[in-house]
C-alpha positions in Angstrom: 50.9 39.2 -49.7 52.9 42.2 -48.6 54.3 41.2 -45.2 53.7 44.6 -43.5 50.0 44.7 -44.7 49.4 41.1 -43.7 50.9 41.6 -40.2 48.9 44.7 -39.6 45.7 42.8 -40.5 46.4 40.0 -38.2 47.3 42.5 -35.4 44.0 44.2 -36.0 42.1 41.0 -35.6 44.1 40.2 -32.4 43.0 43.6 -31.0 39.5 43.2 -32.3 38.8 39.9 -30.7 38.3 39.1 -27.1 41.7 37.6 -26.1 44.2 40.4 -26.4 47.9 39.8 -26.1 49.4 41.7 -23.2 51.8 43.7 -25.4 48.7 45.1 -27.2 46.6 46.1 -24.3 47.6 49.7 -24.4 45.7 50.0 -27.7 42.3 49.3 -26.2 40.3 51.6 -23.9 37.0 50.8 -22.2 34.4 53.0 -20.5 32.0 50.6 -18.7 34.2 48.9 -16.1 34.3 51.9 -13.7 32.1 54.5 -15.5 35.3 56.2 -16.7 37.7 55.8 -19.6 40.5 53.3 -18.9 43.1 51.3 -20.6 41.9 47.7 -20.6 45.2 46.5 -19.1 44.4 48.6 -16.0 41.0 47.2 -15.3 40.3 44.3 -13.0 36.9 43.5 -14.4 36.4 40.5 -16.7 35.9 42.3 -20.1 35.5 41.2 -23.7 35.7 43.8 -26.4 34.3 43.6 -30.0 35.6 46.4 -32.2 34.5 47.8 -35.5 37.3 46.0 -37.3 35.9 42.6 -36.2 32.3 43.5 -37.1 33.4 44.6 -40.6 35.4 41.5 -41.1 32.6 39.1 -40.1 29.7 41.1 -41.7 27.4 40.5 -38.8 23.8 41.7 -39.3 22.7 41.8 -35.6 24.4 42.7 -32.4 23.4 39.2 -31.1 25.5 37.6 -33.8 28.5 39.6 -32.8 28.0 38.9 -29.1 27.6 35.2 -29.9 31.3 35.0 -30.8 32.3 35.5 -27.2 33.0 32.8 -24.7 30.1 32.6 -22.1 27.5 33.9 -24.5 24.7 31.9 -26.2 21.3 32.9 -27.5 17.9 31.4 -28.5 15.4 32.8 -30.9 11.7 32.4 -31.7 12.4 32.2 -35.5 14.5 34.2 -37.9 15.5 37.9 -38.2 13.5 40.2 -36.0 11.8 37.4 -33.9 12.0 37.5 -30.1 15.6 36.7 -29.0 17.0 35.8 -25.6 20.7 36.2 -24.9 22.4 34.2 -22.1 25.5 35.6 -20.5 27.2 33.0 -18.3 23.8 31.2 -18.0 21.9 34.3 -17.0 19.0 35.3 -19.3 18.5 38.7 -20.9 16.6 40.3 -18.2 19.6 39.9 -15.9 21.9 41.7 -18.3 22.0 45.5 -18.3 22.3 46.7 -21.9 23.4 50.3 -22.8 23.7 52.2 -26.1 26.3 54.9 -25.5 25.5 54.6 -21.8 21.7 54.9 -22.3 19.6 52.0 -20.9 18.2 49.7 -23.6 16.3 47.4 -21.1 12.6 47.6 -21.9 10.9 48.7 -18.7 7.5 47.7 -20.1 8.6 44.1 -21.0 9.6 40.9 -19.3 12.8 40.0 -21.1 15.1 42.9 -20.6 16.7 44.3 -23.7 14.9 43.6 -27.0 18.0 42.1 -28.7 16.0 41.2 -31.8 15.9 44.8 -32.9 19.5 45.6 -32.4 21.1 45.6 -35.8 24.8 46.2 -36.4 24.6 50.0 -36.9 27.7 52.2 -37.0 29.3 50.6 -34.0 32.8 51.5 -32.8 33.0 48.8 -30.2 30.9 46.6 -27.9 32.1 46.2 -24.3 30.9 43.1 -22.3 31.7 43.3 -18.6 30.9 39.9 -17.1 29.9 39.3 -13.5 27.8 41.0 -10.8 28.0 44.7 -11.5 25.2 46.4 -9.5 27.9 48.0 -7.3 28.7 50.2 -10.3 25.5 50.2 -12.4 22.6 49.4 -10.1 19.7 47.1 -10.9 19.6 44.6 -13.7 23.3 44.0 -13.9 23.4 40.6 -12.2 25.1 38.8 -15.1 27.0 41.8 -16.4 26.8 44.9 -18.6 26.9 45.2 -22.4 27.7 48.8 -23.6 27.3 49.4 -27.3 29.4 52.4 -28.3 28.6 54.0 -31.6 31.2 55.7 -33.8 32.0 59.3 -33.4 32.9 61.9 -36.1 36.5 62.1 -37.4 38.3 65.3 -38.5 37.0 66.7 -41.7 34.1 65.6 -43.9 33.4 61.9 -44.4 30.8 59.8 -46.3 30.4 56.0 -45.8 27.8 53.8 -47.5 27.1 50.1 -47.9 24.6 47.9 -49.6 24.0 44.2 -49.2 21.6 41.7 -50.9 20.9 38.0 -50.2 18.7 35.1 -49.4 15.1 35.4 -48.4 14.9 38.6 -50.4 17.0 40.3 -47.8 18.6 43.8 -48.2 20.7 45.9 -45.9 21.5 49.5 -46.6 23.7 51.9 -44.5 24.7 55.6 -45.0 26.8 57.8 -42.7 27.7 61.5 -43.0 30.0 63.3 -40.6 31.9 66.6 -40.2 34.3 67.7 -37.5 36.5 70.7 -36.9 38.1 72.2 -33.8 34.8 73.8 -32.6 32.1 71.3 -33.3 31.1 68.0 -34.9 27.9 66.6 -36.5 27.2 63.0 -37.5 24.2 61.3 -39.0 23.7 57.7 -39.8 20.8 55.5 -41.1 20.6 51.8 -41.4 17.8 49.8 -43.0 17.3 46.0 -43.0 14.5 44.3 -44.8 13.7 40.6 -45.4 10.8 38.5 -46.5 12.2 35.9 -44.2 10.8 32.4 -43.5 8.1 31.0 -41.1 8.9 31.8 -37.5 7.1 28.7 -36.4 7.8 25.3 -37.9 7.1 22.0 -36.3 10.4 20.1 -35.8 11.4 18.3 -39.0 9.0 20.1 -41.2 10.0 21.8 -44.5 10.0 25.6 -44.2 8.8 25.9 -47.8 5.4 24.4 -46.7 4.6 27.5 -44.6 4.1 31.2 -45.3 7.0 33.6 -44.8 7.3 36.0 -41.9 9.0 39.3 -42.9 10.8 41.9 -41.0 11.8 45.6 -41.5 14.1 47.7 -39.3 15.1 51.3 -39.8 17.7 52.7 -37.3 18.7 56.3 -37.4 21.1 58.1 -35.1 22.3 61.7 -34.7 25.3 62.9 -32.8 26.5 66.4 -32.3 28.8 68.4 -30.0 30.6 71.6 -29.6 33.6 72.9 -27.7 32.7 75.9 -25.4 36.4 76.2 -24.7 39.3 73.8 -24.0 37.8 72.8 -20.6 34.1 72.5 -21.4 32.2 70.6 -24.0 28.5 69.6 -24.7 27.6 66.4 -26.5 24.2 65.3 -27.7 22.9 62.0 -29.2 19.5 60.7 -30.4 18.7 57.2 -31.8 15.4 55.9 -33.2 14.8 52.2 -33.9 11.7 51.5 -35.9 10.8 47.9 -36.5 7.9 46.0 -38.1 7.6 42.3 -37.6 5.4 39.5 -38.9 5.0 36.4 -36.8 2.7 33.4 -36.3 -0.4 33.5 -34.1 -1.4 31.2 -31.3 -4.3 28.8 -32.1 -6.5 28.4 -29.0 -8.2 25.4 -30.6 -5.0 23.4 -31.1 -3.1 25.0 -28.1 -0.2 25.7 -30.4 1.2 28.3 -32.8 -0.1 28.1 -36.4 2.8 28.5 -38.9 0.4 29.6 -41.6 -1.2 32.4 -39.6 -0.3 36.0 -39.4 0.5 38.0 -36.3 2.0 41.5 -36.7 3.8 43.7 -34.3 5.4 47.2 -34.5 7.9 48.9 -32.2 9.5 52.2 -31.9 12.3 52.8 -29.5 14.0 56.2 -28.9 17.1 57.0 -26.9 18.4 60.5 -26.1 21.3 62.0 -24.1 22.8 65.3 -23.5 26.1 65.6 -21.6 28.0 68.6 -20.3 31.7 67.6 -19.9 34.2 69.6 -17.8 37.9 68.9 -17.2 40.4 70.8 -15.1 43.5 70.1 -13.1 41.5 68.5 -10.3 38.9 66.3 -12.0 36.7 65.4 -15.0 33.0 66.0 -14.6 30.0 64.7 -16.7 26.5 66.1 -16.0 23.9 64.3 -18.0 20.3 63.7 -18.8 19.2 60.5 -20.6 15.9 59.2 -21.8 14.8 55.7 -23.1 11.3 55.4 -24.6 9.8 52.1 -25.7 6.6 51.5 -27.7 5.3 48.1 -28.8 2.0 47.6 -30.6 0.2 44.4 -31.5 -2.7 45.3 -33.8 -3.9 41.7 -34.3 -4.1 41.0 -30.6 -7.5 41.7 -29.1 -6.2 40.7 -25.6 -3.5 43.3 -25.1 -2.5 45.7 -27.9 0.0 48.3 -26.7 2.9 48.5 -24.3 4.7 51.8 -23.6 7.5 52.4 -21.2 9.9 55.2 -20.3 13.1 55.7 -18.3 14.4 59.2 -17.5 17.8 59.6 -15.9 19.7 62.6 -14.5 23.0 62.5 -12.8 26.6 63.5 -12.3 29.9 61.6 -12.5 33.3 62.9 -11.4 36.7 61.3 -11.9 39.4 62.5 -9.6 43.0 61.2 -10.4 45.6 61.1 -7.7 49.2 59.9 -7.4 50.3 58.5 -10.7 47.7 55.9 -11.9 45.1 56.0 -9.0 41.7 57.6 -9.3 38.3 57.9 -7.6 35.0 57.9 -9.6 31.9 59.1 -7.7 28.5 60.4 -8.6 24.8 60.4 -8.1 21.8 59.5 -10.2 18.0 59.9 -10.3 15.9 57.6 -12.4 12.1 57.3 -12.9 10.6 54.2 -14.5 7.2 54.3 -16.1 4.9 51.6 -17.5 2.0 53.3 -19.3 -1.3 51.9 -20.9 -3.4 49.5 -18.8 -0.6 49.1 -16.2 -0.3 52.8 -15.3 2.5 52.6 -12.7 5.8 54.1 -12.0 8.6 54.1 -9.4 11.8 56.1 -8.9 15.4 55.4 -7.8 18.0 57.6 -6.2 21.6 56.4 -6.1 25.1 57.3 -4.9 28.2 55.4 -6.0 31.9 55.6 -5.6 34.8 53.6 -7.1 38.4 53.7 -6.1 41.3 52.2 -8.1 44.9 51.8 -6.9 47.9 50.6 -8.8 51.1 49.6 -7.0 54.1 47.4 -7.2 53.5 43.8 -6.1 55.3 42.2 -3.3 57.2 39.9 -5.7 57.5 42.6 -8.3 55.3 43.3 -11.3 52.2 45.4 -11.0 49.0 45.0 -8.9 45.7 46.8 -9.4 43.0 46.9 -6.7 39.5 48.3 -7.4 36.7 48.8 -4.9 33.1 49.9 -5.7 30.1 50.6 -3.6 26.7 51.8 -4.4 23.5 52.8 -2.4 20.2 52.6 -4.3 17.0 54.1 -2.6 13.7 53.1 -4.2 10.2 54.5 -3.8 8.6 51.1 -4.1 11.2 48.5 -3.1 13.7 48.0 -0.2 16.9 50.0 -0.5 19.9 48.2 -1.8 23.6 48.4 -0.9 25.8 46.6 -3.4 29.5 46.4 -4.1 32.3 45.0 -6.1 36.0 44.4 -5.6 38.7 43.4 -8.1 42.3 42.5 -7.7 44.7 42.0 -10.7 48.4 41.2 -10.6 50.6 41.4 -13.7 53.5 39.2 -13.0 57.1 40.3 -13.5 59.0 37.1 -13.8 56.6 35.5 -16.4 56.1 38.0 -19.2 52.5 38.2 -20.4 51.1 36.4 -17.3 48.4 37.9 -15.1 45.9 36.7 -12.4 42.6 38.4 -11.6 39.9 38.0 -9.0 36.5 39.7 -8.9 33.7 39.5 -6.4 30.4 41.4 -6.6 26.8 41.6 -5.4 23.9 42.5 -7.6 20.1 42.5 -7.7 17.2 42.6 -10.2 14.0 44.5 -9.5 10.6 43.1 -10.6 9.0 44.8 -13.6 5.7 46.5 -13.5 4.3 43.6 -15.5 5.6 41.1 -12.9 3.9 43.2 -10.2 0.7 44.4 -11.6 -0.5 42.3 -14.6 -4.1 41.4 -13.8 -3.6 37.8 -14.7 -0.1 36.9 -13.6 1.1 39.8 -11.5 2.2 39.6 -7.8 2.4 43.0 -6.0 4.3 41.2 -3.1 7.4 40.5 -5.2 10.8 41.7 -3.9 14.1 42.1 -5.8 16.1 39.0 -6.3 19.7 39.0 -5.2 22.9 37.7 -6.7 26.4 37.1 -5.4 29.2 36.1 -7.7 32.9 35.8 -8.2 35.3 34.9 -11.0 39.0 34.0 -11.1 41.0 34.5 -14.3 44.5 33.3 -15.4 45.8 34.9 -18.5 49.0 34.1 -20.4 49.6 36.0 -23.6 46.9 34.8 -26.0 45.4 32.2 -23.6 42.8 33.2 -21.0 40.9 30.9 -18.6 38.2 32.0 -16.2 36.2 30.1 -13.5 32.9 31.8 -12.4 30.4 31.0 -9.7 27.1 32.9 -9.0 24.3 32.3 -6.5 20.8 33.8 -7.1 18.5 34.1 -4.1 14.7 34.6 -4.3 14.8 34.4 -8.1 11.7 35.9 -9.8 10.0 33.3 -12.0 6.5 32.4 -13.3 4.9 29.6 -11.2 2.0 27.5 -12.6 -0.8 26.2 -10.4 -2.7 23.0 -10.9 -5.9 21.5 -9.4 -6.2 18.1 -7.7 -6.6 16.4 -11.0 -3.4 18.0 -12.4 -5.1 20.5 -14.7 -3.5 23.9 -15.1 -5.5 26.6 -13.4 -3.3 29.6 -13.9 -0.3 31.0 -12.2 1.7 34.1 -11.3 5.1 35.5 -10.7 6.8 34.6 -7.4 10.0 34.9 -5.6 11.2 31.3 -5.7 12.6 30.6 -2.2 16.0 29.1 -2.2 19.3 29.5 -4.0 20.0 28.9 -7.7 23.6 28.4 -8.7 25.2 29.2 -12.0 28.8 28.3 -12.4 31.3 27.1 -15.0 34.5 28.1 -16.8 35.6 29.8 -20.0 38.8 29.3 -22.0 39.8 31.6 -24.9 42.8 31.3 -27.2 44.1 33.1 -30.3 47.2 32.5 -32.2 48.7 33.1 -35.6 49.4 29.7 -37.2 51.6 29.0 -40.1 52.4 32.4 -41.7 49.0 33.6 -43.0 46.3 32.1 -40.7 44.8 33.4 -37.5 43.1 30.8 -35.2 40.5 31.9 -32.6 38.8 29.5 -30.1 36.4 30.2 -27.2 35.1 27.3 -25.0 32.5 27.5 -22.3 31.4 24.8 -19.8 28.2 25.7 -17.9 26.5 24.2 -14.9 23.2 26.2 -14.3 20.7 24.8 -11.8 17.7 26.0 -9.8 17.1 25.7 -6.1 16.1 22.0 -6.5 19.3 21.2 -8.4 17.4 20.9 -11.6 19.2 22.1 -14.8 17.8 25.4 -16.1 16.1 25.3 -19.5 17.7 26.4 -22.8 21.3 26.6 -21.5 23.9 24.7 -23.4 26.2 22.7 -21.1 29.1 23.2 -23.5 29.8 25.5 -26.4 32.8 26.1 -28.6 33.2 29.2 -30.8 35.8 29.0 -33.6 37.3 31.1 -36.4 40.1 30.7 -38.9 41.1 33.7 -41.0 43.5 33.6 -44.0 45.5 36.6 -45.2 47.8 35.0 -47.7 46.5 36.8 -50.9 47.0 40.5 -51.5 43.9 42.6 -50.6 41.9 39.4 -49.9 40.7 38.0 -46.6 38.9 34.6 -46.3 37.4 33.4 -43.0 35.4 30.5 -41.5 33.7 31.0 -38.2 31.0 29.2 -36.3 30.1 27.3 -33.1 29.4 23.9 -31.6 26.5 23.7 -29.2 26.5 20.8 -26.7 23.6 19.3 -24.8 20.7 21.6 -24.3 17.1 21.0 -23.5 14.0 23.1 -24.2 12.6 22.6 -20.6 14.1 22.6 -17.1 15.5 19.4 -15.6 16.6 18.2 -19.0 13.1 17.7 -20.1 11.5 18.5 -23.5 13.2 18.5 -26.8 16.9 18.2 -27.1 17.9 21.4 -29.0 21.7 21.1 -28.9 24.5 18.8 -30.2 25.0 20.6 -33.5 27.7 22.6 -35.3 27.0 25.6 -37.6 29.7 27.3 -39.7 29.8 30.4 -41.8 32.2 31.7 -44.5 33.2 35.3 -45.3 35.3 36.8 -48.1 36.5 40.4 -48.3 38.3 42.1 -51.2 39.7 45.6 -51.0 39.3 47.1 -54.5 41.1 50.3 -53.4 41.2 52.6 -50.5 37.6 53.7 -51.0 35.8 50.5 -52.1 35.6 47.0 -50.9 33.3 44.1 -51.9 32.4 41.1 -49.8 30.4 37.9 -49.7 29.3 35.5 -47.0 27.6 32.2 -46.7 25.8 31.4 -43.4 25.2 27.8 -42.3 27.5 26.6 -45.1 26.6 22.9 -44.5 22.8 23.6 -44.5 22.6 22.2 -41.0 19.0 21.7 -39.6 18.6 22.7 -36.0 16.3 24.7 -33.7 17.4 26.8 -30.7 13.8 26.6 -29.3 11.6 23.6 -30.1 9.1 24.5 -32.8 10.8 27.7 -33.9 12.7 27.7 -37.1 16.3 28.7 -37.9 17.8 29.7 -41.2 19.0 27.1 -43.7 22.0 27.9 -45.9 21.9 31.5 -46.9 24.1 33.6 -49.3 24.8 37.4 -49.1 26.9 39.8 -51.0 27.6 43.5 -50.7 29.8 46.6 -51.3 31.2 49.3 -49.0 32.3 52.9 -50.0 34.2 55.3 -47.9 35.3 58.9 -48.7 
């Protein structure tokens, strides 16, 4: 293979993945660490970045699959594609992770589980930023575990067309089309992504053959529009709108057997809409963004006579200003107003007013090198909850005497507010709930392509469902409560990337997790250990071959290591990409190449071996 081409491909993967060599840091910028654009080398936050290059090399279908390649991330799913999915970030579940699409909230205000990850398909993504650790001091509520910001692609100069088509197992098809135009005055971009599958049964008793049960299909259509125009060299307006339409088949609960029936039918439909308009101004003093954002969620369950519709809405208005001073220092400050609405039978709303400020300083260290010190503080005032003051500090030192070596420390406070469902559901709600609080820190040592992080988080007054039993031990209902006491989630992550031999790139990411509740009982569905691995080969001209996968260690379906063991397995995938010419590429992938049988949640199926193939065009 041409040495220059091969080296550029390997460099691309090094930049795309999460462990980035120090000499390459200047090529990556992030926007979520301080609500401003920064070079990743100048941030103190613990950040992983997944770029479009990596997504296209691995041919992920869902955002969850991409996130699962990162150290500290695991997930569980109630079946196959489109079924309810929970993501765990450093042992925290989905509702404690703030998810954004181009800065717009994706956490479903009408639900219980935070962001509906099951409906996030890989769709025209430029990069995914994962900021780990308590981040309420910057972003407010629901960022106890961290922030995931999904940044979609913008328009490039001129007129461009991109399209792709994929077919594969379970009668699955995936189509994507993108059109864009940009000149000096304006840009316009439209994209549409459709995923459809007949799937397999969501519910399957452990050890049973999936072919014995009916299939549960899924359809997802995601459409986005982006536009903007230059008023003049100092002023710009940007607009975006995204619609996610999903239709899902599942398996219904059988009240006679107290279990889910794998041969039953239970349908759901959802429509989520996200909009934003931003006025951007830049001058010699500062950069200002004035914005309005809207997130609308709608879920319908036509087969459920008990509760059919859930509709929620978040509207946000605010201003952010970045003021640089000295050479590399800056202040980011701003204010926000949000209102959160849960419609339908729970007709409730609350609002939030916030002011935040972040200061970042860069200076020479005492022993040489470079030090960066970042401080953030945020005040949130609520109409229905106690006001919250949160903060975050970070200190990073890039050492002079050891090239490529840096040390970083972060400490932050965070909180999660109860949802309207937690508060007001007639059967399980508790109107006396208060926000839960989190304190956490992490310490990172990084040397070239090796990165090791220790993290420790304490959660107080955790919101959880508590069952009640009578004197004979029979269940008599329950509700949501602030569980008194402190839960602790701690562990360490190690990531490593290195070119081995002359044509191979090796990537490894290991996590060791200790997640316990206030009674020192292990939290359910958290793997104590996990190892992500990838090996990519570039030794043949225009061809890339790769194997990637994960090992999941001990994991139990219920707390205190009770219930079914759902860990101790390894799953691997294979990908092949061939570049026909500058406009066309073809690819194939095999998921679960060893046809490993496993379940992430007891009684819910996962895919056996599956084969897919596709083609991409770009003009």
